[in-house]
C-alpha atoms as an extended CHARMM CRD file, in Angstrom:
* protein
*
       177  EXT
         1         1  MET       CA              0.0000000000        0.0000000000        0.0000000000  PROA      1               0.0000000000
         2         2  ARG       CA              1.2050000000        3.5150000000       -0.8200000000  PROA      2               0.0000000000
         3         3  THR       CA              0.0880000000        6.4630000000        1.2700000000  PROA      3               0.0000000000
         4         4  VAL       CA             -0.1120000000       10.0310000000        0.0290000000  PROA      4               0.0000000000
         5         5  GLU       CA              0.7890000000       12.4400000000        2.8270000000  PROA      5               0.0000000000
         6         6  LEU       CA              1.6070000000       16.0700000000        3.5020000000  PROA      6               0.0000000000
         7         7  LEU       CA              4.4480000000       17.1160000000        5.7960000000  PROA      7               0.0000000000
         8         8  LEU       CA              4.2350000000       20.0970000000        8.1330000000  PROA      8               0.0000000000
         9         9  ASP       CA              6.4640000000       23.1410000000        8.3160000000  PROA      9               0.0000000000
        10        10  GLU       CA              9.3420000000       23.0080000000       10.7990000000  PROA      10              0.0000000000
        11        11  ALA       CA              7.6070000000       24.8820000000       13.6480000000  PROA      11              0.0000000000
        12        12  ALA       CA              4.5100000000       22.6790000000       13.4510000000  PROA      12              0.0000000000
        13        13  ASP       CA              6.6750000000       19.5440000000       13.2440000000  PROA      13              0.0000000000
        14        14  VAL       CA              8.4430000000       20.6010000000       16.4630000000  PROA      14              0.0000000000
        15        15  ALA       CA              5.0960000000       21.2870000000       18.1930000000  PROA      15              0.0000000000
        16        16  VAL       CA              3.6990000000       17.8800000000       17.2230000000  PROA      16              0.0000000000
        17        17  ARG       CA              6.8490000000       16.1220000000       18.4330000000  PROA      17              0.0000000000
        18        18  GLU       CA              6.5280000000       17.9830000000       21.7540000000  PROA      18              0.0000000000
        19        19  ALA       CA              2.9490000000       16.7000000000       22.0620000000  PROA      19              0.0000000000
        20        20  TRP       CA              4.2220000000       13.1800000000       21.2900000000  PROA      20              0.0000000000
        21        21  ARG       CA              6.8660000000       13.5430000000       24.0300000000  PROA      21              0.0000000000
        22        22  ARG       CA              4.3510000000       14.7370000000       26.6220000000  PROA      22              0.0000000000
        23        23  LEU       CA              2.0050000000       11.8430000000       25.9150000000  PROA      23              0.0000000000
        24        24  ALA       CA              4.8770000000        9.3510000000       26.1650000000  PROA      24              0.0000000000
        25        25  ASP       CA              6.1190000000       10.9400000000       29.4090000000  PROA      25              0.0000000000
        26        26  ALA       CA              2.6070000000       10.5370000000       30.8490000000  PROA      26              0.0000000000
        27        27  GLY       CA              2.5990000000        6.8390000000       29.9250000000  PROA      27              0.0000000000
        28        28  LEU       CA             -0.0340000000        7.2880000000       27.2280000000  PROA      28              0.0000000000
        29        29  PRO       CA              0.0610000000        5.9530000000       23.6770000000  PROA      29              0.0000000000
        30        30  SER       CA              2.2230000000        8.2550000000       21.5830000000  PROA      30              0.0000000000
        31        31  GLN       CA              3.7080000000        8.3710000000       18.1090000000  PROA      31              0.0000000000
        32        32  ALA       CA              7.0130000000        9.1190000000       19.8830000000  PROA      32              0.0000000000
        33        33  ARG       CA              7.2610000000        5.3860000000       20.5850000000  PROA      33              0.0000000000
        34        34  HSD       CA              7.6150000000        4.6920000000       16.8500000000  PROA      34              0.0000000000
        35        35  ARG       CA             11.3770000000        5.0060000000       16.4560000000  PROA      35              0.0000000000
        36        36  SER       CA             11.4850000000        4.4850000000       12.6920000000  PROA      36              0.0000000000
        37        37  PRO       CA             13.2850000000        7.2670000000       10.7970000000  PROA      37              0.0000000000
        38        38  THR       CA             10.2350000000        7.3830000000        8.5100000000  PROA      38              0.0000000000
        39        39  ASN       CA              7.9900000000        8.4200000000       11.4170000000  PROA      39              0.0000000000
        40        40  SER       CA              7.3320000000       12.1340000000       11.1680000000  PROA      40              0.0000000000
        41        41  PRO       CA              4.2760000000       14.3100000000       11.7710000000  PROA      41              0.0000000000
        42        42  HSD       CA              2.0930000000       14.2590000000        8.6770000000  PROA      42              0.0000000000
        43        43  LEU       CA             -1.4170000000       14.5340000000        7.2980000000  PROA      43              0.0000000000
        44        44  THR       CA             -2.5800000000       11.4460000000        5.3980000000  PROA      44              0.0000000000
        45        45  LEU       CA             -4.6360000000       12.3370000000        2.3320000000  PROA      45              0.0000000000
        46        46  ALA       CA             -5.2300000000        8.8930000000        0.8200000000  PROA      46              0.0000000000
        47        47  ALA       CA             -3.7340000000        5.4890000000        0.1050000000  PROA      47              0.0000000000
        48        48  CYS       CA             -3.6900000000        3.1840000000       -2.8880000000  PROA      48              0.0000000000
        49        49  GLY       CA             -2.0760000000       -0.0370000000       -4.0090000000  PROA      49              0.0000000000
        50        50  GLU       CA              0.3190000000        1.5360000000       -6.4930000000  PROA      50              0.0000000000
        51        51  LEU       CA              1.3490000000        4.9920000000       -7.6570000000  PROA      51              0.0000000000
        52        52  THR       CA              0.8820000000        4.4850000000      -11.3840000000  PROA      52              0.0000000000
        53        53  ALA       CA              2.1600000000        6.9480000000      -13.9980000000  PROA      53              0.0000000000
        54        54  PRO       CA             -1.2510000000        8.6630000000      -14.3610000000  PROA      54              0.0000000000
        55        55  ILE       CA             -1.5470000000        9.0200000000      -10.5800000000  PROA      55              0.0000000000
        56        56  ARG       CA              1.9900000000       10.3810000000      -10.3170000000  PROA      56              0.0000000000
        57        57  TRP       CA              1.2780000000       12.9490000000      -13.0430000000  PROA      57              0.0000000000
        58        58  GLU       CA             -1.7240000000       14.2930000000      -11.1320000000  PROA      58              0.0000000000
        59        59  LEU       CA              0.1270000000       14.2430000000       -7.7940000000  PROA      59              0.0000000000
        60        60  ALA       CA              2.9200000000       16.3310000000       -9.3210000000  PROA      60              0.0000000000
        61        61  GLU       CA              0.2750000000       18.9630000000      -10.0870000000  PROA      61              0.0000000000
        62        62  VAL       CA             -0.8430000000       18.8480000000       -6.4450000000  PROA      62              0.0000000000
        63        63  ALA       CA              2.7600000000       19.1890000000       -5.2370000000  PROA      63              0.0000000000
        64        64  ALA       CA              3.0730000000       22.3680000000       -7.2950000000  PROA      64              0.0000000000
        65        65  ALA       CA              0.3000000000       23.9540000000       -5.1890000000  PROA      65              0.0000000000
        66        66  LEU       CA              2.3780000000       23.7310000000       -1.9930000000  PROA      66              0.0000000000
        67        67  PRO       CA              2.9570000000       25.1920000000        0.5040000000  PROA      67              0.0000000000
        68        68  LEU       CA             -0.6310000000       25.4110000000        1.7270000000  PROA      68              0.0000000000
        69        69  PRO       CA             -1.5050000000       27.3770000000        4.8830000000  PROA      69              0.0000000000
        70        70  VAL       CA             -3.8940000000       25.6090000000        7.2690000000  PROA      70              0.0000000000
        71        71  ARG       CA             -4.8320000000       25.8140000000       10.9310000000  PROA      71              0.0000000000
        72        72  PHE       CA             -5.3450000000       23.3580000000       13.7500000000  PROA      72              0.0000000000
        73        73  THR       CA             -8.7760000000       23.4260000000       15.3990000000  PROA      73              0.0000000000
        74        74  GLY       CA             -8.0920000000       21.3730000000       18.5460000000  PROA      74              0.0000000000
        75        75  VAL       CA             -7.9080000000       17.8630000000       19.9180000000  PROA      75              0.0000000000
        76        76  VAL       CA             -9.9930000000       15.0890000000       18.3770000000  PROA      76              0.0000000000
        77        77  ARG       CA            -10.4180000000       11.4000000000       19.2510000000  PROA      77              0.0000000000
        78        78  PHE       CA            -11.3400000000        8.5380000000       16.9270000000  PROA      78              0.0000000000
        79        79  GLU       CA            -12.2950000000        4.9540000000       17.7110000000  PROA      79              0.0000000000
        80        80  ARG       CA            -11.9870000000        3.1050000000       14.3940000000  PROA      80              0.0000000000
        81        81  PRO       CA            -10.8390000000        0.3070000000       15.0910000000  PROA      81              0.0000000000
        82        82  THR       CA             -7.8680000000        1.7400000000       16.9730000000  PROA      82              0.0000000000
        83        83  SER       CA             -8.0010000000        4.5470000000       19.5380000000  PROA      83              0.0000000000
        84        84  VAL       CA             -6.4860000000        7.6710000000       17.9950000000  PROA      84              0.0000000000
        85        85  LEU       CA             -5.7360000000       11.0260000000       19.5800000000  PROA      85              0.0000000000
        86        86  ALA       CA             -4.9800000000       13.8180000000       17.1140000000  PROA      86              0.0000000000
        87        87  TRP       CA             -4.9360000000       17.5160000000       16.4100000000  PROA      87              0.0000000000
        88        88  ALA       CA             -7.7020000000       18.2560000000       13.9090000000  PROA      88              0.0000000000
        89        89  LEU       CA             -7.1760000000       20.5860000000       10.9720000000  PROA      89              0.0000000000
        90        90  ASP       CA             -9.7350000000       23.0050000000        9.5910000000  PROA      90              0.0000000000
        91        91  CYS       CA            -10.9310000000       21.5560000000        6.2970000000  PROA      91              0.0000000000
        92        92  ASP       CA            -11.2720000000       24.9160000000        4.5580000000  PROA      92              0.0000000000
        93        93  SER       CA            -11.9390000000       25.1570000000        0.8280000000  PROA      93              0.0000000000
        94        94  ALA       CA             -8.2270000000       25.1340000000       -0.0990000000  PROA      94              0.0000000000
        95        95  LEU       CA             -7.4500000000       21.9770000000        1.8940000000  PROA      95              0.0000000000
        96        96  ALA       CA            -10.6790000000       20.2940000000        0.7790000000  PROA      96              0.0000000000
        97        97  GLY       CA             -9.8500000000       21.1130000000       -2.8450000000  PROA      97              0.0000000000
        98        98  LEU       CA             -6.3060000000       19.7740000000       -2.5740000000  PROA      98              0.0000000000
        99        99  HSD       CA             -7.6030000000       16.6050000000       -0.9140000000  PROA      99              0.0000000000
       100       100  ARG       CA            -10.2390000000       16.1200000000       -3.6150000000  PROA      100             0.0000000000
       101       101  ARG       CA             -7.5390000000       16.3900000000       -6.3160000000  PROA      101             0.0000000000
       102       102  VAL       CA             -5.4820000000       13.6790000000       -4.5840000000  PROA      102             0.0000000000
       103       103  TRP       CA             -8.5330000000       11.4400000000       -4.1220000000  PROA      103             0.0000000000
       104       104  GLU       CA             -9.5720000000       11.8380000000       -7.7530000000  PROA      104             0.0000000000
       105       105  ALA       CA             -6.0140000000       11.0890000000       -8.9030000000  PROA      105             0.0000000000
       106       106  ILE       CA             -5.7600000000        7.8200000000       -7.0050000000  PROA      106             0.0000000000
       107       107  ALA       CA             -9.3760000000        6.8040000000       -7.6460000000  PROA      107             0.0000000000
       108       108  SER       CA             -8.8890000000        7.3070000000      -11.3980000000  PROA      108             0.0000000000
       109       109  ASP       CA             -6.3570000000        4.4640000000      -11.6320000000  PROA      109             0.0000000000
       110       110  SER       CA             -6.9790000000        2.2140000000       -8.6010000000  PROA      110             0.0000000000
       111       111  PRO       CA             -9.4720000000       -0.6050000000       -8.0530000000  PROA      111             0.0000000000
       112       112  PRO       CA            -12.2800000000        0.8710000000       -5.9000000000  PROA      112             0.0000000000
       113       113  ALA       CA            -12.0650000000       -1.9940000000       -3.3890000000  PROA      113             0.0000000000
       114       114  THR       CA             -8.4750000000       -0.9770000000       -2.5550000000  PROA      114             0.0000000000
       115       115  LEU       CA             -9.3860000000        2.5720000000       -1.4880000000  PROA      115             0.0000000000
       116       116  ASN       CA             -9.9940000000        3.4650000000        2.1560000000  PROA      116             0.0000000000
       117       117  PRO       CA            -13.5130000000        4.9120000000        2.4760000000  PROA      117             0.0000000000
       118       118  PHE       CA            -12.3550000000        7.1090000000        5.3900000000  PROA      118             0.0000000000
       119       119  HSD       CA            -10.2350000000        9.0360000000        2.8630000000  PROA      119             0.0000000000
       120       120  GLU       CA            -13.1650000000        9.7460000000        0.5460000000  PROA      120             0.0000000000
       121       121  PRO       CA            -14.0940000000       13.4410000000        0.2090000000  PROA      121             0.0000000000
       122       122  GLY       CA            -16.9470000000       14.1910000000        2.5780000000  PROA      122             0.0000000000
       123       123  ARG       CA            -15.8380000000       11.4470000000        4.9870000000  PROA      123             0.0000000000
       124       124  TRP       CA            -12.1800000000       12.4420000000        5.3760000000  PROA      124             0.0000000000
       125       125  SER       CA            -11.3440000000       14.1230000000        8.6710000000  PROA      125             0.0000000000
       126       126  PRO       CA             -7.9990000000       15.9360000000        8.3630000000  PROA      126             0.0000000000
       127       127  HSD       CA             -5.8190000000       15.3910000000       11.4200000000  PROA      127             0.0000000000
       128       128  VAL       CA             -2.2580000000       14.8540000000       12.5820000000  PROA      128             0.0000000000
       129       129  THR       CA             -1.9910000000       11.8090000000       14.8340000000  PROA      129             0.0000000000
       130       130  LEU       CA             -0.4860000000       12.3190000000       18.2740000000  PROA      130             0.0000000000
       131       131  GLY       CA             -1.0930000000        8.8470000000       19.7040000000  PROA      131             0.0000000000
       132       132  ARG       CA             -2.6090000000        5.5570000000       18.5990000000  PROA      132             0.0000000000
       133       133  THR       CA             -3.2270000000        2.1800000000       20.1850000000  PROA      133             0.0000000000
       134       134  ARG       CA             -5.2930000000       -0.9450000000       19.6500000000  PROA      134             0.0000000000
       135       135  ARG       CA             -6.7390000000       -0.6010000000       23.1620000000  PROA      135             0.0000000000
       136       136  ALA       CA            -10.2840000000        0.6640000000       22.7370000000  PROA      136             0.0000000000
       137       137  GLY       CA            -11.0250000000        3.8080000000       24.7140000000  PROA      137             0.0000000000
       138       138  ALA       CA             -7.3790000000        4.3910000000       25.6450000000  PROA      138             0.0000000000
       139       139  PHE       CA             -7.8360000000        8.1740000000       25.6900000000  PROA      139             0.0000000000
       140       140  ALA       CA            -11.4240000000        8.2840000000       26.9790000000  PROA      140             0.0000000000
       141       141  GLY       CA            -11.9320000000        9.8430000000       30.3910000000  PROA      141             0.0000000000
       142       142  ARG       CA             -8.3580000000       11.1180000000       30.5140000000  PROA      142             0.0000000000
       143       143  ARG       CA             -7.4800000000       14.7770000000       30.8310000000  PROA      143             0.0000000000
       144       144  VAL       CA             -5.2700000000       14.5470000000       27.7960000000  PROA      144             0.0000000000
       145       145  ALA       CA             -5.8340000000       18.0770000000       26.5440000000  PROA      145             0.0000000000
       146       146  GLU       CA             -4.2100000000       19.4360000000       29.7160000000  PROA      146             0.0000000000
       147       147  LEU       CA             -1.0280000000       17.4630000000       28.9630000000  PROA      147             0.0000000000
       148       148  LEU       CA             -0.6320000000       18.7910000000       25.4620000000  PROA      148             0.0000000000
       149       149  PRO       CA              0.9260000000       22.0420000000       24.3380000000  PROA      149             0.0000000000
       150       150  ALA       CA             -1.3850000000       24.3420000000       22.4160000000  PROA      150             0.0000000000
       151       151  PRO       CA             -1.2140000000       23.5490000000       18.7150000000  PROA      151             0.0000000000
       152       152  PRO       CA              0.3700000000       26.2590000000       16.5680000000  PROA      152             0.0000000000
       153       153  LEU       CA             -2.0930000000       28.8180000000       15.2540000000  PROA      153             0.0000000000
       154       154  SER       CA             -0.7320000000       28.7620000000       11.7380000000  PROA      154             0.0000000000
       155       155  VAL       CA              0.7270000000       25.8060000000        9.9020000000  PROA      155             0.0000000000
       156       156  ARG       CA              1.9860000000       25.3070000000        6.3840000000  PROA      156             0.0000000000
       157       157  LEU       CA              1.7360000000       21.9700000000        4.6160000000  PROA      157             0.0000000000
       158       158  THR       CA              5.0050000000       21.9470000000        2.7240000000  PROA      158             0.0000000000
       159       159  THR       CA              5.8420000000       18.6210000000        1.0960000000  PROA      159             0.0000000000
       160       160  LEU       CA              3.8920000000       15.8470000000       -0.6080000000  PROA      160             0.0000000000
       161       161  ARG       CA              5.2810000000       12.3770000000        0.0230000000  PROA      161             0.0000000000
       162       162  SER       CA              4.3760000000        8.7180000000       -0.2060000000  PROA      162             0.0000000000
       163       163  TYR       CA              5.1680000000        5.9130000000        2.2170000000  PROA      163             0.0000000000
       164       164  ASP       CA              5.3320000000        2.3210000000        0.9800000000  PROA      164             0.0000000000
       165       165  THR       CA              3.9000000000        0.1690000000        3.7760000000  PROA      165             0.0000000000
       166       166  GLU       CA              5.4950000000       -2.9950000000        2.3760000000  PROA      166             0.0000000000
       167       167  THR       CA              9.0770000000       -1.7910000000        1.9140000000  PROA      167             0.0000000000
       168       168  GLY       CA              9.1600000000        1.0900000000        4.4100000000  PROA      168             0.0000000000
       169       169  ALA       CA             10.4690000000        3.4120000000        1.6910000000  PROA      169             0.0000000000
       170       170  LEU       CA              9.6190000000        7.1080000000        1.6130000000  PROA      170             0.0000000000
       171       171  GLU       CA              9.3630000000        9.0960000000       -1.5890000000  PROA      171             0.0000000000
       172       172  VAL       CA              8.9650000000       12.8500000000       -1.9420000000  PROA      172             0.0000000000
       173       173  LEU       CA              6.4870000000       13.5820000000       -4.7300000000  PROA      173             0.0000000000
       174       174  GLU       CA              7.8810000000       16.5510000000       -6.6270000000  PROA      174             0.0000000000
       175       175  PRO       CA              6.1310000000       18.9910000000       -8.9700000000  PROA      175             0.0000000000
       176       176  HSD       CA              6.7530000000       18.6360000000      -12.7080000000  PROA      176             0.0000000000
       177       177  SER       CA             10.1250000000       20.1020000000      -13.6470000000  PROA      177             0.0000000000
């Protein structure tokens, strides 16, 4: 599986890593526990089985639209099927439009059964994961928000990349030259 992700600007990356550290220090599930060099704060836009030439062409067009300013809106929790704690992003028209372009690119050349319905426009909930675990309700009833630093007011999404879940390889998706 190949993800399509956006990386954060340096200040936002530092803030997310601080949130990871605070969760880990409190003994809560945290992305800080994932020591892989590929683990960095990011926003997942979609995933597909393969980045074909037509998909890559469209993604290069998306990469040319970066950086994109966005803003965090606060803490959000998901239970699907893992417990996830995240900072939500405002899905304004610019972010929604960029996401739709990515979705349409991968959907145009991928078998529908291979696409994650949570990434579909209208269902996608933009967020940057702070902690995740398979324990249901791991963050429920905890005063997690008090542990976390305030998210940065302004953030720029700077780089489009793909992660290959089978090989562990990262690839920056560049604009057309």
